[in-house]
N, CA, C and O atoms as CSV, one atom per row, in Angstrom:
chain,resi,resn,atom,element,x,y,z
A,1,UNK,N,N,21.600,106.692,88.631
A,1,UNK,CA,C,22.957,106.280,88.867
A,1,UNK,C,C,23.761,106.498,87.582
A,1,UNK,O,O,23.380,106.052,86.499
A,2,UNK,N,N,24.857,107.183,87.740
A,2,UNK,CA,C,25.711,107.491,86.600
A,2,UNK,C,C,26.701,106.338,86.440
A,2,UNK,O,O,27.285,105.855,87.410
A,3,UNK,N,N,26.866,105.929,85.232
A,3,UNK,CA,C,27.761,104.797,85.023
A,3,UNK,C,C,29.224,105.212,85.183
A,3,UNK,O,O,29.581,106.379,85.021
A,4,UNK,N,N,30.025,104.262,85.493
A,4,UNK,CA,C,31.454,104.510,85.719
A,4,UNK,C,C,32.126,104.950,84.433
A,4,UNK,O,O,33.071,105.739,84.466
A,5,UNK,N,N,31.662,104.459,83.319
A,5,UNK,CA,C,32.265,104.812,82.043
A,5,UNK,C,C,32.064,106.299,81.771
A,5,UNK,O,O,32.985,106.956,81.285
A,6,UNK,N,N,30.912,106.838,82.062
A,6,UNK,CA,C,30.672,108.254,81.843
A,6,UNK,C,C,31.542,109.107,82.754
A,6,UNK,O,O,32.033,110.157,82.339
A,7,UNK,N,N,31.736,108.662,83.993
A,7,UNK,CA,C,32.609,109.402,84.905
A,7,UNK,C,C,34.046,109.430,84.389
A,7,UNK,O,O,34.712,110.462,84.466
A,8,UNK,N,N,34.528,108.300,83.863
A,8,UNK,CA,C,35.887,108.238,83.340
A,8,UNK,C,C,36.046,109.137,82.125
A,8,UNK,O,O,37.089,109.768,81.953
A,9,UNK,N,N,35.023,109.203,81.281
A,9,UNK,CA,C,35.109,110.063,80.103
A,9,UNK,C,C,35.115,111.530,80.504
A,9,UNK,O,O,35.731,112.353,79.827
A,10,UNK,N,N,34.444,111.864,81.583
A,10,UNK,CA,C,34.353,113.250,82.007
A,10,UNK,C,C,35.633,113.732,82.690
A,10,UNK,O,O,35.909,114.931,82.670
A,11,UNK,N,N,36.422,112.845,83.290
A,11,UNK,CA,C,37.649,113.256,83.976
A,11,UNK,C,C,38.826,113.207,83.014
A,11,UNK,O,O,38.884,112.377,82.107
A,12,UNK,N,N,39.733,114.096,83.232
A,12,UNK,CA,C,40.933,114.106,82.395
A,12,UNK,C,C,41.955,113.149,82.996
A,12,UNK,O,O,42.221,113.170,84.198
A,13,UNK,N,N,42.502,112.339,82.163
A,13,UNK,CA,C,43.551,111.433,82.604
A,13,UNK,C,C,44.904,112.124,82.459
A,13,UNK,O,O,45.113,112.927,81.549
A,14,UNK,N,N,45.797,111.803,83.353
A,14,UNK,CA,C,47.122,112.428,83.327
A,14,UNK,C,C,47.870,112.089,82.045
A,14,UNK,O,O,48.679,112.885,81.569
A,15,UNK,N,N,47.607,110.926,81.490
A,15,UNK,CA,C,48.314,110.508,80.284
A,15,UNK,C,C,47.890,111.314,79.062
A,15,UNK,O,O,48.618,111.364,78.070
A,16,UNK,N,N,46.726,111.940,79.123
A,16,UNK,CA,C,46.234,112.687,77.973
A,16,UNK,C,C,46.875,114.063,77.850
A,16,UNK,O,O,46.841,114.665,76.777
A,17,UNK,N,N,47.455,114.568,78.929
A,17,UNK,CA,C,48.052,115.894,78.886
A,17,UNK,C,C,49.414,115.830,78.185
A,17,UNK,O,O,50.163,114.872,78.377
A,18,UNK,N,N,49.731,116.831,77.385
A,18,UNK,CA,C,51.060,116.852,76.757
A,18,UNK,C,C,52.120,117.146,77.816
A,18,UNK,O,O,51.878,117.882,78.773
A,19,UNK,N,N,53.288,116.558,77.626
A,19,UNK,CA,C,54.377,116.760,78.578
A,19,UNK,C,C,54.965,118.156,78.409
A,19,UNK,O,O,55.138,118.645,77.293
A,20,UNK,N,N,55.263,118.775,79.523
A,20,UNK,CA,C,55.936,120.065,79.468
A,20,UNK,C,C,57.412,119.819,79.225
A,20,UNK,O,O,58.069,119.136,80.011
A,21,UNK,N,N,57.930,120.366,78.153
A,21,UNK,CA,C,59.341,120.178,77.830
A,21,UNK,C,C,60.094,121.449,78.197
A,21,UNK,O,O,59.550,122.553,78.179
A,22,UNK,N,N,61.337,121.256,78.525
A,22,UNK,CA,C,62.166,122.404,78.861
A,22,UNK,C,C,62.455,123.197,77.599
A,22,UNK,O,O,62.634,122.630,76.521
A,23,UNK,N,N,62.497,124.477,77.741
A,23,UNK,CA,C,62.807,125.339,76.624
A,23,UNK,C,C,64.216,125.899,76.805
A,23,UNK,O,O,64.663,126.162,77.921
A,24,UNK,N,N,64.888,126.070,75.697
A,24,UNK,CA,C,66.227,126.627,75.712
A,24,UNK,C,C,66.135,128.136,75.865
A,24,UNK,O,O,65.477,128.818,75.079
A,25,UNK,N,N,66.792,128.631,76.867
A,25,UNK,CA,C,66.798,130.066,77.119
A,25,UNK,C,C,68.048,130.642,76.470
A,25,UNK,O,O,69.157,130.207,76.778
A,26,UNK,N,N,67.889,131.604,75.587
A,26,UNK,CA,C,69.073,132.164,74.931
A,26,UNK,C,C,69.933,132.930,75.930
A,26,UNK,O,O,69.431,133.512,76.891
A,27,UNK,N,N,71.225,132.916,75.683
A,27,UNK,CA,C,72.165,133.603,76.554
A,27,UNK,C,C,73.391,132.750,76.780
A,27,UNK,O,O,73.434,131.596,76.354
A,28,UNK,N,N,74.368,133.290,77.433
A,28,UNK,CA,C,75.584,132.537,77.720
A,28,UNK,C,C,75.734,132.379,79.223
A,28,UNK,O,O,75.371,133.256,80.006
A,29,UNK,N,N,76.272,131.251,79.590
A,29,UNK,CA,C,76.493,130.969,81.005
A,29,UNK,C,C,77.954,131.246,81.316
A,29,UNK,O,O,78.845,130.710,80.658
A,30,UNK,N,N,78.195,132.055,82.284
A,30,UNK,CA,C,79.561,132.411,82.664
A,30,UNK,C,C,79.995,131.511,83.812
A,30,UNK,O,O,79.366,131.503,84.870
A,31,UNK,N,N,81.073,130.749,83.604
A,31,UNK,CA,C,81.590,129.887,84.647
A,31,UNK,C,C,82.400,130.716,85.645
A,31,UNK,O,O,83.027,131.704,85.263
A,32,UNK,N,N,82.391,130.323,86.908
A,32,UNK,CA,C,83.166,131.068,87.908
A,32,UNK,C,C,84.662,131.032,87.601
A,32,UNK,O,O,85.179,130.049,87.070
A,33,UNK,N,N,85.328,132.098,87.937
A,33,UNK,CA,C,86.763,132.213,87.660
A,33,UNK,C,C,87.564,131.152,88.406
A,33,UNK,O,O,88.554,130.647,87.877
A,34,UNK,N,N,87.151,130.802,89.635
A,34,UNK,CA,C,87.893,129.795,90.404
A,34,UNK,C,C,87.821,128.430,89.712
A,34,UNK,O,O,88.786,127.666,89.736
A,35,UNK,N,N,86.679,128.131,89.100
A,35,UNK,CA,C,86.530,126.869,88.361
A,35,UNK,C,C,87.459,126.855,87.149
A,35,UNK,O,O,88.134,125.860,86.886
A,36,UNK,N,N,87.487,127.961,86.418
A,36,UNK,CA,C,88.344,128.047,85.232
A,36,UNK,C,C,89.816,127.970,85.601
A,36,UNK,O,O,90.602,127.366,84.871
A,37,UNK,N,N,90.206,128.574,86.724
A,37,UNK,CA,C,91.600,128.501,87.182
A,37,UNK,C,C,91.980,127.072,87.558
A,37,UNK,O,O,93.054,126.592,87.194
A,38,UNK,N,N,91.100,126.401,88.283
A,38,UNK,CA,C,91.373,125.019,88.685
A,38,UNK,C,C,91.466,124.113,87.468
A,38,UNK,O,O,92.323,123.231,87.407
A,39,UNK,N,N,90.590,124.329,86.509
A,39,UNK,CA,C,90.609,123.522,85.293
A,39,UNK,C,C,91.905,123.729,84.528
A,39,UNK,O,O,92.468,122.777,83.989
A,40,UNK,N,N,92.376,124.956,84.479
A,40,UNK,CA,C,93.625,125.256,83.782
A,40,UNK,C,C,94.824,124.604,84.474
A,40,UNK,O,O,95.730,124.101,83.812
A,41,UNK,N,N,94.822,124.616,85.807
A,41,UNK,CA,C,95.915,123.991,86.546
A,41,UNK,C,C,95.926,122.483,86.352
A,41,UNK,O,O,96.992,121.884,86.210
A,42,UNK,N,N,94.746,121.862,86.344
A,42,UNK,CA,C,94.672,120.416,86.162
A,42,UNK,C,C,95.045,120.008,84.748
A,42,UNK,O,O,95.527,118.897,84.528
A,43,UNK,N,N,94.830,120.889,83.797
A,43,UNK,CA,C,95.145,120.580,82.415
A,43,UNK,C,C,96.632,120.312,82.243
A,43,UNK,O,O,97.022,119.478,81.426
A,44,UNK,N,N,97.470,121.018,83.011
A,44,UNK,CA,C,98.908,120.821,82.892
A,44,UNK,C,C,99.376,119.558,83.595
A,44,UNK,O,O,100.486,119.088,83.344
A,45,UNK,N,N,98.550,119.002,84.470
A,45,UNK,CA,C,98.966,117.811,85.204
A,45,UNK,C,C,98.712,116.520,84.443
A,45,UNK,O,O,99.151,115.458,84.885
A,46,UNK,N,N,98.038,116.574,83.345
A,46,UNK,CA,C,97.755,115.360,82.593
A,46,UNK,C,C,98.515,115.363,81.272
A,46,UNK,O,O,98.001,114.932,80.240
A,47,UNK,N,N,99.728,115.849,81.325
A,47,UNK,CA,C,100.575,115.869,80.141
A,47,UNK,C,C,101.781,114.962,80.385
A,47,UNK,O,O,102.191,114.764,81.528
A,48,UNK,N,N,102.338,114.420,79.324
A,48,UNK,CA,C,103.555,113.608,79.491
A,48,UNK,C,C,104.693,114.393,80.125
A,48,UNK,O,O,105.490,113.835,80.879
A,49,UNK,N,N,104.774,115.695,79.821
A,49,UNK,CA,C,105.839,116.515,80.381
A,49,UNK,C,C,105.754,116.574,81.901
A,49,UNK,O,O,106.752,116.383,82.595
A,50,UNK,N,N,104.559,116.840,82.411
A,50,UNK,CA,C,104.379,116.964,83.853
A,50,UNK,C,C,104.688,115.643,84.551
A,50,UNK,O,O,105.380,115.623,85.569
A,51,UNK,N,N,104.181,114.549,84.009
A,51,UNK,CA,C,104.377,113.249,84.646
A,51,UNK,C,C,105.846,112.841,84.602
A,51,UNK,O,O,106.395,112.393,85.609
A,52,UNK,N,N,106.487,112.994,83.444
A,52,UNK,CA,C,107.901,112.618,83.335
A,52,UNK,C,C,108.753,113.456,84.269
A,52,UNK,O,O,109.630,112.923,84.950
A,53,UNK,N,N,108.510,114.764,84.312
A,53,UNK,CA,C,109.316,115.642,85.163
A,53,UNK,C,C,109.073,115.388,86.646
A,53,UNK,O,O,109.902,115.768,87.473
A,54,UNK,N,N,107.950,114.749,87.005
A,54,UNK,CA,C,107.681,114.460,88.413
A,54,UNK,C,C,108.166,113.074,88.834
A,54,UNK,O,O,107.989,112.690,89.989
A,55,UNK,N,N,108.773,112.321,87.921
A,55,UNK,CA,C,109.315,111.001,88.271
A,55,UNK,C,C,110.534,111.150,89.171
A,55,UNK,O,O,111.241,112.156,89.122
A,56,UNK,N,N,110.766,110.133,89.992
A,56,UNK,CA,C,111.984,110.115,90.797
A,56,UNK,C,C,113.174,109.841,89.880
A,56,UNK,O,O,113.001,109.436,88.730
A,57,UNK,N,N,114.371,110.062,90.392
A,57,UNK,CA,C,115.563,109.830,89.577
A,57,UNK,C,C,115.681,108.357,89.181
A,57,UNK,O,O,116.082,108.050,88.058
A,58,UNK,N,N,115.340,107.460,90.077
A,58,UNK,CA,C,115.399,106.028,89.762
A,58,UNK,C,C,114.415,105.684,88.650
A,58,UNK,O,O,114.748,104.934,87.733
A,59,UNK,N,N,113.208,106.229,88.731
A,59,UNK,CA,C,112.212,105.963,87.697
A,59,UNK,C,C,112.655,106.525,86.350
A,59,UNK,O,O,112.462,105.885,85.316
A,60,UNK,N,N,113.245,107.712,86.358
A,60,UNK,CA,C,113.757,108.278,85.108
A,60,UNK,C,C,114.876,107.424,84.531
A,60,UNK,O,O,114.938,107.205,83.321
A,61,UNK,N,N,115.762,106.941,85.401
A,61,UNK,CA,C,116.855,106.082,84.931
A,61,UNK,C,C,116.300,104.841,84.238
A,61,UNK,O,O,116.811,104.427,83.197
A,62,UNK,N,N,115.264,104.254,84.810
A,62,UNK,CA,C,114.672,103.051,84.221
A,62,UNK,C,C,114.061,103.361,82.862
A,62,UNK,O,O,114.256,102.614,81.903
A,63,UNK,N,N,113.327,104.456,82.782
A,63,UNK,CA,C,112.674,104.820,81.520
A,63,UNK,C,C,113.718,105.130,80.454
A,63,UNK,O,O,113.612,104.656,79.323
A,64,UNK,N,N,114.722,105.920,80.807
A,64,UNK,CA,C,115.751,106.281,79.823
A,64,UNK,C,C,116.561,105.051,79.428
A,64,UNK,O,O,116.936,104.914,78.264
A,65,UNK,N,N,116.838,104.158,80.368
A,65,UNK,CA,C,117.567,102.934,80.029
A,65,UNK,C,C,116.753,102.086,79.061
A,65,UNK,O,O,117.298,101.540,78.102
A,66,UNK,N,N,115.445,101.974,79.310
A,66,UNK,CA,C,114.593,101.202,78.399
A,66,UNK,C,C,114.528,101.861,77.027
A,66,UNK,O,O,114.525,101.165,76.012
A,67,UNK,N,N,114.475,103.185,76.980
A,67,UNK,CA,C,114.445,103.893,75.706
A,67,UNK,C,C,115.811,103.867,75.025
A,67,UNK,O,O,115.895,103.923,73.798
A,68,UNK,N,N,116.877,103.782,75.815
A,68,UNK,CA,C,118.247,103.762,75.292
A,68,UNK,C,C,118.485,102.538,74.411
A,68,UNK,O,O,119.327,102.575,73.513
A,69,UNK,N,N,117.761,101.474,74.659
A,69,UNK,CA,C,117.959,100.246,73.895
A,69,UNK,C,C,117.660,100.454,72.413
A,69,UNK,O,O,118.181,99.722,71.571
A,70,UNK,N,N,116.829,101.439,72.084
A,70,UNK,CA,C,116.545,101.717,70.671
A,70,UNK,C,C,117.477,102.792,70.114
A,70,UNK,O,O,117.365,103.162,68.946
A,71,UNK,N,N,118.392,103.294,70.938
A,71,UNK,CA,C,119.413,104.251,70.486
A,71,UNK,C,C,118.986,105.698,70.657
A,71,UNK,O,O,117.801,106.007,70.785
A,72,UNK,N,N,119.975,106.574,70.656
A,72,UNK,CA,C,119.705,108.000,70.707
A,72,UNK,C,C,119.734,108.615,72.090
A,72,UNK,O,O,119.362,109.778,72.247
A,73,UNK,N,N,120.164,107.871,73.102
A,73,UNK,CA,C,120.205,108.398,74.470
A,73,UNK,C,C,121.572,108.151,75.080
A,73,UNK,O,O,122.281,107.218,74.703
A,74,UNK,N,N,121.929,109.006,76.032
A,74,UNK,CA,C,123.150,108.822,76.807
A,74,UNK,C,C,122.771,108.738,78.282
A,74,UNK,O,O,121.605,108.915,78.635
A,75,UNK,N,N,123.749,108.470,79.142
A,75,UNK,CA,C,123.484,108.391,80.580
A,75,UNK,C,C,123.024,109.730,81.138
A,75,UNK,O,O,122.225,109.770,82.075
A,76,UNK,N,N,123.517,110.817,80.575
A,76,UNK,CA,C,123.159,112.147,81.062
A,76,UNK,C,C,121.710,112.520,80.759
A,76,UNK,O,O,121.171,113.449,81.361
A,77,UNK,N,N,121.082,111.811,79.838
A,77,UNK,CA,C,119.711,112.156,79.452
A,77,UNK,C,C,118.701,111.934,80.573
A,77,UNK,O,O,117.613,112.508,80.535
A,78,UNK,N,N,119.030,111.124,81.559
A,78,UNK,CA,C,118.088,110.901,82.654
A,78,UNK,C,C,117.987,112.120,83.572
A,78,UNK,O,O,117.084,112.198,84.405
A,79,UNK,N,N,118.911,113.069,83.419
A,79,UNK,CA,C,118.852,114.298,84.205
A,79,UNK,C,C,118.134,115.434,83.470
A,79,UNK,O,O,117.947,116.513,84.032
A,80,UNK,N,N,117.738,115.198,82.237
A,80,UNK,CA,C,117.067,116.226,81.448
A,80,UNK,C,C,115.588,116.303,81.795
A,80,UNK,O,O,114.989,115.326,82.244
A,81,UNK,N,N,115.011,117.475,81.582
A,81,UNK,CA,C,113.557,117.587,81.691
A,81,UNK,C,C,112.967,117.166,80.341
A,81,UNK,O,O,113.673,117.110,79.334
A,82,UNK,N,N,111.694,116.878,80.337
A,82,UNK,CA,C,111.048,116.348,79.141
A,82,UNK,C,C,111.124,117.322,77.967
A,82,UNK,O,O,111.207,116.897,76.814
A,83,UNK,N,N,111.096,118.602,78.247
A,83,UNK,CA,C,111.107,119.608,77.198
A,83,UNK,C,C,112.426,119.630,76.428
A,83,UNK,O,O,112.468,120.128,75.304
A,84,UNK,N,N,113.505,119.098,77.012
A,84,UNK,CA,C,114.820,119.113,76.377
A,84,UNK,C,C,115.003,117.990,75.364
A,84,UNK,O,O,115.986,117.994,74.624
A,85,UNK,N,N,114.090,117.036,75.309
A,85,UNK,CA,C,114.213,115.920,74.376
A,85,UNK,C,C,113.689,116.310,73.000
A,85,UNK,O,O,112.806,117.159,72.873
A,86,UNK,N,N,114.244,115.679,71.979
A,86,UNK,CA,C,113.745,115.895,70.626
A,86,UNK,C,C,112.466,115.084,70.444
A,86,UNK,O,O,112.135,114.246,71.282
A,87,UNK,N,N,111.754,115.331,69.363
A,87,UNK,CA,C,110.517,114.591,69.130
A,87,UNK,C,C,110.802,113.099,68.912
A,87,UNK,O,O,110.003,112.254,69.318
A,88,UNK,N,N,111.937,112.769,68.273
A,88,UNK,CA,C,112.293,111.356,68.092
A,88,UNK,C,C,112.560,110.683,69.441
A,88,UNK,O,O,112.156,109.542,69.665
A,89,UNK,N,N,113.239,111.395,70.329
A,89,UNK,CA,C,113.497,110.845,71.654
A,89,UNK,C,C,112.193,110.671,72.446
A,89,UNK,O,O,112.033,109.688,73.168
A,90,UNK,N,N,111.270,111.620,72.310
A,90,UNK,CA,C,109.978,111.503,72.996
A,90,UNK,C,C,109.203,110.279,72.523
A,90,UNK,O,O,108.554,109.600,73.319
A,91,UNK,N,N,109.275,110.001,71.225
A,91,UNK,CA,C,108.601,108.808,70.684
A,91,UNK,C,C,109.233,107.555,71.255
A,91,UNK,O,O,108.524,106.604,71.586
A,92,UNK,N,N,110.562,107.534,71.379
A,92,UNK,CA,C,111.250,106.372,71.942
A,92,UNK,C,C,110.899,106.197,73.421
A,92,UNK,O,O,110.760,105.070,73.895
A,93,UNK,N,N,110.756,107.297,74.146
A,93,UNK,CA,C,110.345,107.225,75.553
A,93,UNK,C,C,108.933,106.656,75.654
A,93,UNK,O,O,108.658,105.809,76.504
A,94,UNK,N,N,108.046,107.122,74.789
A,94,UNK,CA,C,106.665,106.616,74.800
A,94,UNK,C,C,106.642,105.122,74.522
A,94,UNK,O,O,105.930,104.380,75.198
A,95,UNK,N,N,107.408,104.669,73.538
A,95,UNK,CA,C,107.446,103.233,73.215
A,95,UNK,C,C,108.033,102.428,74.369
A,95,UNK,O,O,107.569,101.326,74.659
A,96,UNK,N,N,109.049,102.975,75.027
A,96,UNK,CA,C,109.647,102.286,76.181
A,96,UNK,C,C,108.635,102.174,77.316
A,96,UNK,O,O,108.557,101.139,77.976
A,97,UNK,N,N,107.862,103.231,77.546
A,97,UNK,CA,C,106.843,103.190,78.605
A,97,UNK,C,C,105.749,102.174,78.290
A,97,UNK,O,O,105.249,101.499,79.190
A,98,UNK,N,N,105.382,102.068,77.031
A,98,UNK,CA,C,104.379,101.068,76.639
A,98,UNK,C,C,104.916,99.664,76.910
A,98,UNK,O,O,104.194,98.811,77.426
A,99,UNK,N,N,106.181,99.424,76.562
A,99,UNK,CA,C,106.781,98.105,76.809
A,99,UNK,C,C,106.906,97.811,78.297
A,99,UNK,O,O,106.622,96.697,78.737
A,100,UNK,N,N,107.332,98.811,79.080
A,100,UNK,CA,C,107.429,98.616,80.528
A,100,UNK,C,C,106.053,98.334,81.127
A,100,UNK,O,O,105.923,97.511,82.032
A,101,UNK,N,N,105.035,99.014,80.622
A,101,UNK,CA,C,103.671,98.773,81.092
A,101,UNK,C,C,103.198,97.375,80.759
A,101,UNK,O,O,102.503,96.747,81.556
A,102,UNK,N,N,103.572,96.877,79.577
A,102,UNK,CA,C,103.181,95.522,79.187
A,102,UNK,C,C,103.862,94.483,80.077
A,102,UNK,O,O,103.256,93.479,80.450
A,103,UNK,N,N,105.112,94.732,80.411
A,103,UNK,CA,C,105.837,93.815,81.296
A,103,UNK,C,C,105.202,93.820,82.681
A,103,UNK,O,O,104.977,92.761,83.267
A,104,UNK,N,N,104.914,95.003,83.205
A,104,UNK,CA,C,104.283,95.102,84.523
A,104,UNK,C,C,102.922,94.422,84.521
A,104,UNK,O,O,102.558,93.773,85.502
A,105,UNK,N,N,102.166,94.558,83.436
A,105,UNK,CA,C,100.843,93.936,83.346
A,105,UNK,C,C,100.933,92.416,83.384
A,105,UNK,O,O,100.075,91.757,83.972
A,106,UNK,N,N,101.963,91.858,82.760
A,106,UNK,CA,C,102.110,90.396,82.776
A,106,UNK,C,C,102.287,89.881,84.202
A,106,UNK,O,O,101.680,88.883,84.589
A,107,UNK,N,N,103.119,90.566,84.977
A,107,UNK,CA,C,103.329,90.159,86.358
A,107,UNK,C,C,102.086,90.415,87.211
A,107,UNK,O,O,101.724,89.590,88.050
A,108,UNK,N,N,101.439,91.553,86.996
A,108,UNK,CA,C,100.253,91.895,87.783
A,108,UNK,C,C,99.098,90.946,87.457
A,108,UNK,O,O,98.381,90.509,88.357
A,109,UNK,N,N,98.917,90.628,86.181
A,109,UNK,CA,C,97.837,89.720,85.792
A,109,UNK,C,C,98.038,88.319,86.372
A,109,UNK,O,O,97.070,87.622,86.675
A,110,UNK,N,N,99.288,87.918,86.521
A,110,UNK,CA,C,99.581,86.608,87.112
A,110,UNK,C,C,99.571,86.671,88.637
A,110,UNK,O,O,99.721,85.645,89.301
A,111,UNK,N,N,99.394,87.868,89.194
A,111,UNK,CA,C,99.339,88.079,90.638
A,111,UNK,C,C,100.606,87.582,91.332
A,111,UNK,O,O,100.539,86.881,92.342
A,112,UNK,N,N,101.751,87.952,90.780
A,112,UNK,CA,C,103.023,87.508,91.358
A,112,UNK,C,C,103.947,88.675,91.695
A,112,UNK,O,O,105.163,88.491,91.755
A,113,UNK,N,N,103.407,89.859,91.915
A,113,UNK,CA,C,104.252,91.009,92.227
A,113,UNK,C,C,104.623,91.120,93.702
A,113,UNK,O,O,105.346,92.042,94.081
A,114,UNK,N,N,104.151,90.213,94.531
A,114,UNK,CA,C,104.490,90.268,95.943
A,114,UNK,C,C,105.964,89.897,96.130
A,114,UNK,O,O,106.497,89.042,95.424
A,115,UNK,N,N,106.610,90.558,97.095
A,115,UNK,CA,C,108.025,90.316,97.371
A,115,UNK,C,C,108.270,88.843,97.705
A,115,UNK,O,O,109.281,88.268,97.301
A,116,UNK,N,N,107.349,88.246,98.437
A,116,UNK,CA,C,107.519,86.845,98.839
A,116,UNK,C,C,107.547,85.910,97.632
A,116,UNK,O,O,108.223,84.881,97.667
A,117,UNK,N,N,106.837,86.246,96.582
A,117,UNK,CA,C,106.818,85.402,95.389
A,117,UNK,C,C,108.160,85.445,94.666
A,117,UNK,O,O,108.570,84.456,94.059
A,118,UNK,N,N,108.848,86.592,94.729
A,118,UNK,CA,C,110.129,86.717,94.057
A,118,UNK,C,C,111.265,86.092,94.856
A,118,UNK,O,O,112.264,85.662,94.279
A,119,UNK,N,N,111.121,86.036,96.179
A,119,UNK,CA,C,112.205,85.534,97.013
A,119,UNK,C,C,111.930,84.141,97.566
A,119,UNK,O,O,112.683,83.659,98.412
A,120,UNK,N,N,110.888,83.495,97.114
A,120,UNK,CA,C,110.526,82.183,97.649
A,120,UNK,C,C,111.670,81.187,97.458
A,120,UNK,O,O,112.095,80.916,96.336
A,121,UNK,N,N,112.159,80.651,98.577
A,121,UNK,CA,C,113.200,79.630,98.546
A,121,UNK,C,C,114.591,80.156,98.260
A,121,UNK,O,O,115.500,79.364,98.010
A,122,UNK,N,N,114.790,81.462,98.290
A,122,UNK,CA,C,116.100,82.022,97.990
A,122,UNK,C,C,116.571,82.855,99.171
A,122,UNK,O,O,115.809,83.668,99.694
A,123,UNK,N,N,117.809,82.669,99.598
A,123,UNK,CA,C,118.320,83.521,100.678
A,123,UNK,C,C,118.553,84.937,100.148
A,123,UNK,O,O,118.957,85.125,99.000
A,124,UNK,N,N,118.298,85.908,100.986
A,124,UNK,CA,C,118.484,87.293,100.552
A,124,UNK,C,C,119.015,88.137,101.699
A,124,UNK,O,O,118.682,87.911,102.862
A,125,UNK,N,N,119.836,89.103,101.357
A,125,UNK,CA,C,120.358,90.033,102.355
A,125,UNK,C,C,119.528,91.315,102.356
A,125,UNK,O,O,119.680,92.157,103.241
A,126,UNK,N,N,118.652,91.459,101.363
A,126,UNK,CA,C,117.820,92.648,101.257
A,126,UNK,C,C,116.560,92.425,102.066
A,126,UNK,O,O,115.893,91.399,101.929
A,127,UNK,N,N,116.238,93.391,102.907
A,127,UNK,CA,C,115.014,93.294,103.709
A,127,UNK,C,C,114.106,94.446,103.308
A,127,UNK,O,O,114.450,95.615,103.488
A,128,UNK,N,N,112.945,94.106,102.762
A,128,UNK,CA,C,111.982,95.134,102.361
A,128,UNK,C,C,110.932,95.239,103.442
A,128,UNK,O,O,110.141,94.315,103.633
A,129,UNK,N,N,110.913,96.360,104.156
A,129,UNK,CA,C,109.939,96.522,105.224
A,129,UNK,C,C,108.835,97.502,104.839
A,129,UNK,O,O,108.153,98.041,105.710
A,130,UNK,N,N,108.657,97.732,103.550
A,130,UNK,CA,C,107.661,98.715,103.127
A,130,UNK,C,C,106.242,98.229,103.350
A,130,UNK,O,O,105.325,99.045,103.453
A,131,UNK,N,N,106.037,96.925,103.428
A,131,UNK,CA,C,104.679,96.406,103.575
A,131,UNK,C,C,104.420,95.824,104.953
A,131,UNK,O,O,103.386,95.194,105.177
A,132,UNK,N,N,105.345,96.027,105.875
A,132,UNK,CA,C,105.141,95.517,107.218
A,132,UNK,C,C,104.521,96.609,108.080
A,132,UNK,O,O,104.799,97.796,107.916
A,133,UNK,N,N,103.690,96.177,108.984
A,133,UNK,CA,C,103.087,97.147,109.891
A,133,UNK,C,C,103.646,96.933,111.282
A,133,UNK,O,O,103.998,95.816,111.660
A,134,UNK,N,N,103.721,97.982,112.016
A,134,UNK,CA,C,104.232,97.922,113.372
A,134,UNK,C,C,103.140,97.380,114.283
A,134,UNK,O,O,102.040,97.931,114.334
A,135,UNK,N,N,103.433,96.324,114.988
A,135,UNK,CA,C,102.447,95.713,115.887
A,135,UNK,C,C,102.842,95.883,117.349
A,135,UNK,O,O,102.352,95.144,118.203
A,136,UNK,N,N,103.722,96.844,117.657
A,136,UNK,CA,C,104.147,97.060,119.036
A,136,UNK,C,C,102.980,97.458,119.937
A,136,UNK,O,O,103.005,97.212,121.143
A,137,UNK,N,N,101.973,98.067,119.350
A,137,UNK,CA,C,100.844,98.505,120.162
A,137,UNK,C,C,100.109,97.320,120.792
A,137,UNK,O,O,99.363,97.503,121.754
A,138,UNK,N,N,100.308,96.117,120.267
A,138,UNK,CA,C,99.650,94.936,120.829
A,138,UNK,C,C,100.253,94.550,122.180
A,138,UNK,O,O,99.582,93.912,122.992
A,139,UNK,N,N,101.506,94.925,122.431
A,139,UNK,CA,C,102.190,94.541,123.653
A,139,UNK,C,C,102.066,95.576,124.765
A,139,UNK,O,O,102.560,95.349,125.870
A,140,UNK,N,N,101.427,96.688,124.501
A,140,UNK,CA,C,101.271,97.743,125.500
A,140,UNK,C,C,100.009,97.490,126.297
A,140,UNK,O,O,98.963,97.156,125.740
A,141,UNK,N,N,100.115,97.651,127.611
A,141,UNK,CA,C,98.956,97.472,128.468
A,141,UNK,C,C,98.100,98.729,128.383
A,141,UNK,O,O,98.519,99.801,128.818
A,142,UNK,N,N,96.908,98.596,127.825
A,142,UNK,CA,C,96.029,99.743,127.616
A,142,UNK,C,C,94.995,99.900,128.714
A,142,UNK,O,O,94.068,100.698,128.576
A,143,UNK,N,N,95.135,99.157,129.799
A,143,UNK,CA,C,94.127,99.282,130.871
A,143,UNK,C,C,94.269,100.639,131.537
A,143,UNK,O,O,95.374,101.120,131.784
A,144,UNK,N,N,93.152,101.227,131.814
A,144,UNK,CA,C,93.137,102.550,132.443
A,144,UNK,C,C,93.270,102.397,133.943
A,144,UNK,O,O,92.576,101.594,134.568
A,145,UNK,N,N,94.176,103.183,134.512
A,145,UNK,CA,C,94.361,103.151,135.962
A,145,UNK,C,C,93.792,104.435,136.546
A,145,UNK,O,O,93.918,105.499,135.940
A,146,UNK,N,N,93.157,104.347,137.733
A,146,UNK,CA,C,92.635,105.571,138.342
A,146,UNK,C,C,93.787,106.446,138.810
A,146,UNK,O,O,94.841,105.940,139.195
A,147,UNK,N,N,93.589,107.739,138.777
A,147,UNK,CA,C,94.631,108.681,139.186
A,147,UNK,C,C,94.600,108.891,140.659
A,147,UNK,O,O,95.406,109.653,141.192
């Protein structure tokens, strides 16, 4: 009878084998042209110029008004594209956006941005229906009738 210890010594354990490591193959990898084109297009969408130029007129008015408080802007500046501003004006716009973001964060962190929170207990002539859903489908008889 052969002892178990001798059998274990005779067999190779998986832990004793060296791990096969990947080797670096020399050469260059060519990325597909469609990937490079898409990457180039997306690169332009994450710039201050693209975002500012895509703002609505109301949003631009707010940003320029906030930046106007530090001087150097006129009412006509809200119609300009971002490229038409000087570097000093761009810095003022950036600072105004940071301040507007801080103000928005205070309201959002307190969870009070709902319309009802702003109008609680106050009569208003303004009706905001952007968050209402149409429930007319509840009143329609959906029973199927045979033809």
